[in-house]
mmCIF file of the N, C-alpha and C atoms, coordinates in Angstrom:
data_MODEL
# 
_entry.id   MODEL 
# 
loop_
_atom_site.group_PDB 
_atom_site.id 
_atom_site.type_symbol 
_atom_site.label_atom_id 
_atom_site.label_alt_id 
_atom_site.label_comp_id 
_atom_site.label_asym_id 
_atom_site.label_entity_id 
_atom_site.label_seq_id 
_atom_site.pdbx_PDB_ins_code 
_atom_site.Cartn_x 
_atom_site.Cartn_y 
_atom_site.Cartn_z 
_atom_site.occupancy 
_atom_site.B_iso_or_equiv 
_atom_site.pdbx_formal_charge 
_atom_site.auth_seq_id 
_atom_site.auth_comp_id 
_atom_site.auth_asym_id 
_atom_site.auth_atom_id 
_atom_site.pdbx_PDB_model_num 
ATOM 1   N N  . MET A 1 1  ? 121.228 110.647 97.142 1.00 0.00 ? 1  MET A N  1 
ATOM 2   C CA . MET A 1 1  ? 121.117 110.367 95.634 1.00 0.00 ? 1  MET A CA 1 
ATOM 3   C C  . MET A 1 1  ? 122.527 110.747 94.831 1.00 0.00 ? 1  MET A C  1 
ATOM 4   N N  . LYS A 1 2  ? 122.725 109.817 94.067 1.00 0.00 ? 2  LYS A N  1 
ATOM 5   C CA . LYS A 1 2  ? 124.186 110.181 93.537 1.00 0.00 ? 2  LYS A CA 1 
ATOM 6   C C  . LYS A 1 2  ? 123.669 110.929 91.847 1.00 0.00 ? 2  LYS A C  1 
ATOM 7   N N  . LEU A 1 3  ? 124.628 111.500 91.437 1.00 0.00 ? 3  LEU A N  1 
ATOM 8   C CA . LEU A 1 3  ? 124.479 112.120 90.188 1.00 0.00 ? 3  LEU A CA 1 
ATOM 9   C C  . LEU A 1 3  ? 125.293 111.392 89.147 1.00 0.00 ? 3  LEU A C  1 
ATOM 10  N N  . GLN A 1 4  ? 124.770 110.765 88.158 1.00 0.00 ? 4  GLN A N  1 
ATOM 11  C CA . GLN A 1 4  ? 125.093 109.500 87.472 1.00 0.00 ? 4  GLN A CA 1 
ATOM 12  C C  . GLN A 1 4  ? 125.346 110.167 85.791 1.00 0.00 ? 4  GLN A C  1 
ATOM 13  N N  . GLN A 1 5  ? 126.102 109.629 85.205 1.00 0.00 ? 5  GLN A N  1 
ATOM 14  C CA . GLN A 1 5  ? 126.430 110.153 83.829 1.00 0.00 ? 5  GLN A CA 1 
ATOM 15  C C  . GLN A 1 5  ? 126.152 108.420 82.663 1.00 0.00 ? 5  GLN A C  1 
ATOM 16  N N  . MET A 1 6  ? 125.267 108.988 81.830 1.00 0.00 ? 6  MET A N  1 
ATOM 17  C CA . MET A 1 6  ? 125.338 107.739 80.645 1.00 0.00 ? 6  MET A CA 1 
ATOM 18  C C  . MET A 1 6  ? 126.359 108.063 79.998 1.00 0.00 ? 6  MET A C  1 
ATOM 19  N N  . LYS A 1 7  ? 126.257 107.098 78.783 1.00 0.00 ? 7  LYS A N  1 
ATOM 20  C CA . LYS A 1 7  ? 127.253 106.791 78.056 1.00 0.00 ? 7  LYS A CA 1 
ATOM 21  C C  . LYS A 1 7  ? 127.203 108.047 76.709 1.00 0.00 ? 7  LYS A C  1 
ATOM 22  N N  . ASN A 1 8  ? 125.901 108.562 76.641 1.00 0.00 ? 8  ASN A N  1 
ATOM 23  C CA . ASN A 1 8  ? 125.789 109.660 75.723 1.00 0.00 ? 8  ASN A CA 1 
ATOM 24  C C  . ASN A 1 8  ? 125.843 110.980 76.335 1.00 0.00 ? 8  ASN A C  1 
ATOM 25  N N  . ARG A 1 9  ? 126.429 110.910 77.455 1.00 0.00 ? 9  ARG A N  1 
ATOM 26  C CA . ARG A 1 9  ? 126.972 111.993 78.039 1.00 0.00 ? 9  ARG A CA 1 
ATOM 27  C C  . ARG A 1 9  ? 125.718 112.734 78.940 1.00 0.00 ? 9  ARG A C  1 
ATOM 28  N N  . GLN A 1 10 ? 124.754 112.266 78.935 1.00 0.00 ? 10 GLN A N  1 
ATOM 29  C CA . GLN A 1 10 ? 123.273 112.954 79.648 1.00 0.00 ? 10 GLN A CA 1 
ATOM 30  C C  . GLN A 1 10 ? 123.712 112.361 81.150 1.00 0.00 ? 10 GLN A C  1 
ATOM 31  N N  . PHE A 1 11 ? 123.179 113.148 82.313 1.00 0.00 ? 11 PHE A N  1 
ATOM 32  C CA . PHE A 1 11 ? 123.177 113.195 83.386 1.00 0.00 ? 11 PHE A CA 1 
ATOM 33  C C  . PHE A 1 11 ? 121.865 112.809 83.959 1.00 0.00 ? 11 PHE A C  1 
ATOM 34  N N  . PHE A 1 12 ? 121.653 111.947 85.003 1.00 0.00 ? 12 PHE A N  1 
ATOM 35  C CA . PHE A 1 12 ? 120.528 111.420 85.601 1.00 0.00 ? 12 PHE A CA 1 
ATOM 36  C C  . PHE A 1 12 ? 120.928 111.146 87.373 1.00 0.00 ? 12 PHE A C  1 
ATOM 37  N N  . VAL A 1 13 ? 119.695 110.876 87.950 1.00 0.00 ? 13 VAL A N  1 
ATOM 38  C CA . VAL A 1 13 ? 119.499 110.736 89.183 1.00 0.00 ? 13 VAL A CA 1 
ATOM 39  C C  . VAL A 1 13 ? 118.505 110.025 89.644 1.00 0.00 ? 13 VAL A C  1 
ATOM 40  N N  . THR A 1 14 ? 118.705 108.928 90.424 1.00 0.00 ? 14 THR A N  1 
ATOM 41  C CA . THR A 1 14 ? 117.620 107.840 90.590 1.00 0.00 ? 14 THR A CA 1 
ATOM 42  C C  . THR A 1 14 ? 116.807 108.233 91.915 1.00 0.00 ? 14 THR A C  1 
ATOM 43  N N  . LEU A 1 15 ? 115.531 108.529 92.142 1.00 0.00 ? 15 LEU A N  1 
ATOM 44  C CA . LEU A 1 15 ? 114.924 109.013 93.139 1.00 0.00 ? 15 LEU A CA 1 
ATOM 45  C C  . LEU A 1 15 ? 114.551 107.764 94.039 1.00 0.00 ? 15 LEU A C  1 
ATOM 46  N N  . PRO A 1 16 ? 114.998 107.776 95.189 1.00 0.00 ? 16 PRO A N  1 
ATOM 47  C CA . PRO A 1 16 ? 114.338 106.867 96.105 1.00 0.00 ? 16 PRO A CA 1 
ATOM 48  C C  . PRO A 1 16 ? 112.821 106.569 95.980 1.00 0.00 ? 16 PRO A C  1 
ATOM 49  N N  . ASN A 1 17 ? 112.493 105.240 96.281 1.00 0.00 ? 17 ASN A N  1 
ATOM 50  C CA . ASN A 1 17 ? 111.360 104.723 96.262 1.00 0.00 ? 17 ASN A CA 1 
ATOM 51  C C  . ASN A 1 17 ? 110.398 105.335 97.362 1.00 0.00 ? 17 ASN A C  1 
ATOM 52  N N  . GLN A 1 18 ? 110.783 105.976 98.450 1.00 0.00 ? 18 GLN A N  1 
ATOM 53  C CA . GLN A 1 18 ? 110.267 106.417 99.587 1.00 0.00 ? 18 GLN A CA 1 
ATOM 54  C C  . GLN A 1 18 ? 109.625 107.790 99.049 1.00 0.00 ? 18 GLN A C  1 
ATOM 55  N N  . ILE A 1 19 ? 110.317 108.688 98.142 1.00 0.00 ? 19 ILE A N  1 
ATOM 56  C CA . ILE A 1 19 ? 110.197 109.732 97.541 1.00 0.00 ? 19 ILE A CA 1 
ATOM 57  C C  . ILE A 1 19 ? 108.817 109.695 96.756 1.00 0.00 ? 19 ILE A C  1 
ATOM 58  N N  . VAL A 1 20 ? 109.226 108.901 95.698 1.00 0.00 ? 20 VAL A N  1 
ATOM 59  C CA . VAL A 1 20 ? 108.052 108.529 94.684 1.00 0.00 ? 20 VAL A CA 1 
ATOM 60  C C  . VAL A 1 20 ? 106.770 108.257 95.135 1.00 0.00 ? 20 VAL A C  1 
ATOM 61  N N  . ARG A 1 21 ? 106.739 107.451 96.151 1.00 0.00 ? 21 ARG A N  1 
ATOM 62  C CA . ARG A 1 21 ? 105.532 106.766 97.094 1.00 0.00 ? 21 ARG A CA 1 
ATOM 63  C C  . ARG A 1 21 ? 105.047 107.825 97.498 1.00 0.00 ? 21 ARG A C  1 
ATOM 64  N N  . ALA A 1 22 ? 105.574 108.599 98.249 1.00 0.00 ? 22 ALA A N  1 
ATOM 65  C CA . ALA A 1 22 ? 105.028 109.540 99.015 1.00 0.00 ? 22 ALA A CA 1 
ATOM 66  C C  . ALA A 1 22 ? 104.464 110.721 98.397 1.00 0.00 ? 22 ALA A C  1 
ATOM 67  N N  . LYS A 1 23 ? 104.965 110.968 97.037 1.00 0.00 ? 23 LYS A N  1 
ATOM 68  C CA . LYS A 1 23 ? 104.604 111.777 96.241 1.00 0.00 ? 23 LYS A CA 1 
ATOM 69  C C  . LYS A 1 23 ? 103.313 111.317 95.274 1.00 0.00 ? 23 LYS A C  1 
ATOM 70  N N  . GLU A 1 24 ? 103.318 110.096 95.433 1.00 0.00 ? 24 GLU A N  1 
ATOM 71  C CA . GLU A 1 24 ? 102.115 109.259 94.556 1.00 0.00 ? 24 GLU A CA 1 
ATOM 72  C C  . GLU A 1 24 ? 102.287 109.265 92.929 1.00 0.00 ? 24 GLU A C  1 
ATOM 73  N N  . TRP A 1 25 ? 103.694 109.276 92.774 1.00 0.00 ? 25 TRP A N  1 
ATOM 74  C CA . TRP A 1 25 ? 104.146 109.039 91.100 1.00 0.00 ? 25 TRP A CA 1 
ATOM 75  C C  . TRP A 1 25 ? 104.082 107.863 90.554 1.00 0.00 ? 25 TRP A C  1 
ATOM 76  N N  . LYS A 1 26 ? 103.930 107.579 89.461 1.00 0.00 ? 26 LYS A N  1 
ATOM 77  C CA . LYS A 1 26 ? 103.992 106.313 88.753 1.00 0.00 ? 26 LYS A CA 1 
ATOM 78  C C  . LYS A 1 26 ? 104.975 106.507 87.642 1.00 0.00 ? 26 LYS A C  1 
ATOM 79  N N  . LYS A 1 27 ? 105.281 105.395 87.145 1.00 0.00 ? 27 LYS A N  1 
ATOM 80  C CA . LYS A 1 27 ? 106.237 105.207 85.991 1.00 0.00 ? 27 LYS A CA 1 
ATOM 81  C C  . LYS A 1 27 ? 105.329 105.801 85.046 1.00 0.00 ? 27 LYS A C  1 
ATOM 82  N N  . GLY A 1 28 ? 106.323 106.718 84.045 1.00 0.00 ? 28 GLY A N  1 
ATOM 83  C CA . GLY A 1 28 ? 105.448 107.523 82.860 1.00 0.00 ? 28 GLY A CA 1 
ATOM 84  C C  . GLY A 1 28 ? 105.104 108.867 83.058 1.00 0.00 ? 28 GLY A C  1 
ATOM 85  N N  . ASP A 1 29 ? 105.269 109.176 84.617 1.00 0.00 ? 29 ASP A N  1 
ATOM 86  C CA . ASP A 1 29 ? 104.539 110.470 84.858 1.00 0.00 ? 29 ASP A CA 1 
ATOM 87  C C  . ASP A 1 29 ? 105.586 111.488 84.536 1.00 0.00 ? 29 ASP A C  1 
ATOM 88  N N  . ASP A 1 30 ? 105.190 112.965 83.792 1.00 0.00 ? 30 ASP A N  1 
ATOM 89  C CA . ASP A 1 30 ? 105.869 113.799 83.740 1.00 0.00 ? 30 ASP A CA 1 
ATOM 90  C C  . ASP A 1 30 ? 106.108 114.570 84.600 1.00 0.00 ? 30 ASP A C  1 
ATOM 91  N N  . ILE A 1 31 ? 107.376 114.877 85.312 1.00 0.00 ? 31 ILE A N  1 
ATOM 92  C CA . ILE A 1 31 ? 107.950 115.371 86.417 1.00 0.00 ? 31 ILE A CA 1 
ATOM 93  C C  . ILE A 1 31 ? 108.841 116.722 85.569 1.00 0.00 ? 31 ILE A C  1 
ATOM 94  N N  . LYS A 1 32 ? 108.281 117.982 85.808 1.00 0.00 ? 32 LYS A N  1 
ATOM 95  C CA . LYS A 1 32 ? 108.982 119.139 85.522 1.00 0.00 ? 32 LYS A CA 1 
ATOM 96  C C  . LYS A 1 32 ? 109.867 119.259 86.804 1.00 0.00 ? 32 LYS A C  1 
ATOM 97  N N  . ILE A 1 33 ? 110.913 119.929 86.165 1.00 0.00 ? 33 ILE A N  1 
ATOM 98  C CA . ILE A 1 33 ? 112.285 120.513 87.341 1.00 0.00 ? 33 ILE A CA 1 
ATOM 99  C C  . ILE A 1 33 ? 112.571 121.689 86.554 1.00 0.00 ? 33 ILE A C  1 
ATOM 100 N N  . GLU A 1 34 ? 112.453 122.628 88.036 1.00 0.00 ? 34 GLU A N  1 
ATOM 101 C CA . GLU A 1 34 ? 112.661 124.144 88.047 1.00 0.00 ? 34 GLU A CA 1 
ATOM 102 C C  . GLU A 1 34 ? 113.766 124.483 88.823 1.00 0.00 ? 34 GLU A C  1 
ATOM 103 N N  . ILE A 1 35 ? 114.314 125.525 88.901 1.00 0.00 ? 35 ILE A N  1 
ATOM 104 C CA . ILE A 1 35 ? 115.155 126.005 89.709 1.00 0.00 ? 35 ILE A CA 1 
ATOM 105 C C  . ILE A 1 35 ? 114.473 127.334 90.252 1.00 0.00 ? 35 ILE A C  1 
ATOM 106 N N  . ASP A 1 36 ? 114.668 127.282 91.617 1.00 0.00 ? 36 ASP A N  1 
ATOM 107 C CA . ASP A 1 36 ? 114.181 128.491 92.540 1.00 0.00 ? 36 ASP A CA 1 
ATOM 108 C C  . ASP A 1 36 ? 115.187 129.363 92.542 1.00 0.00 ? 36 ASP A C  1 
ATOM 109 N N  . GLN A 1 37 ? 115.065 130.323 93.286 1.00 0.00 ? 37 GLN A N  1 
ATOM 110 C CA . GLN A 1 37 ? 115.507 131.634 93.515 1.00 0.00 ? 37 GLN A CA 1 
ATOM 111 C C  . GLN A 1 37 ? 116.497 131.427 94.310 1.00 0.00 ? 37 GLN A C  1 
ATOM 112 N N  . LYS A 1 38 ? 116.896 130.500 95.180 1.00 0.00 ? 38 LYS A N  1 
ATOM 113 C CA . LYS A 1 38 ? 118.023 130.207 95.832 1.00 0.00 ? 38 LYS A CA 1 
ATOM 114 C C  . LYS A 1 38 ? 119.073 128.979 95.093 1.00 0.00 ? 38 LYS A C  1 
ATOM 115 N N  . GLY A 1 39 ? 118.378 128.470 93.876 1.00 0.00 ? 39 GLY A N  1 
ATOM 116 C CA . GLY A 1 39 ? 119.295 127.895 93.210 1.00 0.00 ? 39 GLY A CA 1 
ATOM 117 C C  . GLY A 1 39 ? 119.035 126.281 93.384 1.00 0.00 ? 39 GLY A C  1 
ATOM 118 N N  . ASN A 1 40 ? 117.978 126.183 94.043 1.00 0.00 ? 40 ASN A N  1 
ATOM 119 C CA . ASN A 1 40 ? 117.426 124.462 94.439 1.00 0.00 ? 40 ASN A CA 1 
ATOM 120 C C  . ASN A 1 40 ? 116.768 124.067 93.404 1.00 0.00 ? 40 ASN A C  1 
ATOM 121 N N  . LEU A 1 41 ? 116.877 122.954 92.906 1.00 0.00 ? 41 LEU A N  1 
ATOM 122 C CA . LEU A 1 41 ? 116.075 121.976 92.074 1.00 0.00 ? 41 LEU A CA 1 
ATOM 123 C C  . LEU A 1 41 ? 114.713 121.617 93.024 1.00 0.00 ? 41 LEU A C  1 
ATOM 124 N N  . VAL A 1 42 ? 113.644 121.733 91.755 1.00 0.00 ? 42 VAL A N  1 
ATOM 125 C CA . VAL A 1 42 ? 112.252 121.714 92.360 1.00 0.00 ? 42 VAL A CA 1 
ATOM 126 C C  . VAL A 1 42 ? 111.551 120.853 91.569 1.00 0.00 ? 42 VAL A C  1 
ATOM 127 N N  . LEU A 1 43 ? 111.392 119.443 92.007 1.00 0.00 ? 43 LEU A N  1 
ATOM 128 C CA . LEU A 1 43 ? 110.445 118.889 91.178 1.00 0.00 ? 43 LEU A CA 1 
ATOM 129 C C  . LEU A 1 43 ? 109.107 118.835 91.052 1.00 0.00 ? 43 LEU A C  1 
ATOM 130 N N  . LYS A 1 44 ? 108.183 119.001 89.989 1.00 0.00 ? 44 LYS A N  1 
ATOM 131 C CA . LYS A 1 44 ? 106.804 119.024 90.219 1.00 0.00 ? 44 LYS A CA 1 
ATOM 132 C C  . LYS A 1 44 ? 106.206 118.223 89.475 1.00 0.00 ? 44 LYS A C  1 
ATOM 133 N N  . LYS A 1 45 ? 105.259 117.362 89.592 1.00 0.00 ? 45 LYS A N  1 
ATOM 134 C CA . LYS A 1 45 ? 104.271 116.552 88.497 1.00 0.00 ? 45 LYS A CA 1 
ATOM 135 C C  . LYS A 1 45 ? 103.254 117.419 87.684 1.00 0.00 ? 45 LYS A C  1 
# 
């Protein structure tokens, strides 16, 4: 995945289809982003 930046200076990443399908996420789902004790990003539905 690549970190990208929009014109309004916000950053985003695009999740690969394989991950989205494996997690059974759908367009419009709310995904929570957390940082664990090691500094890793954790995505949760």
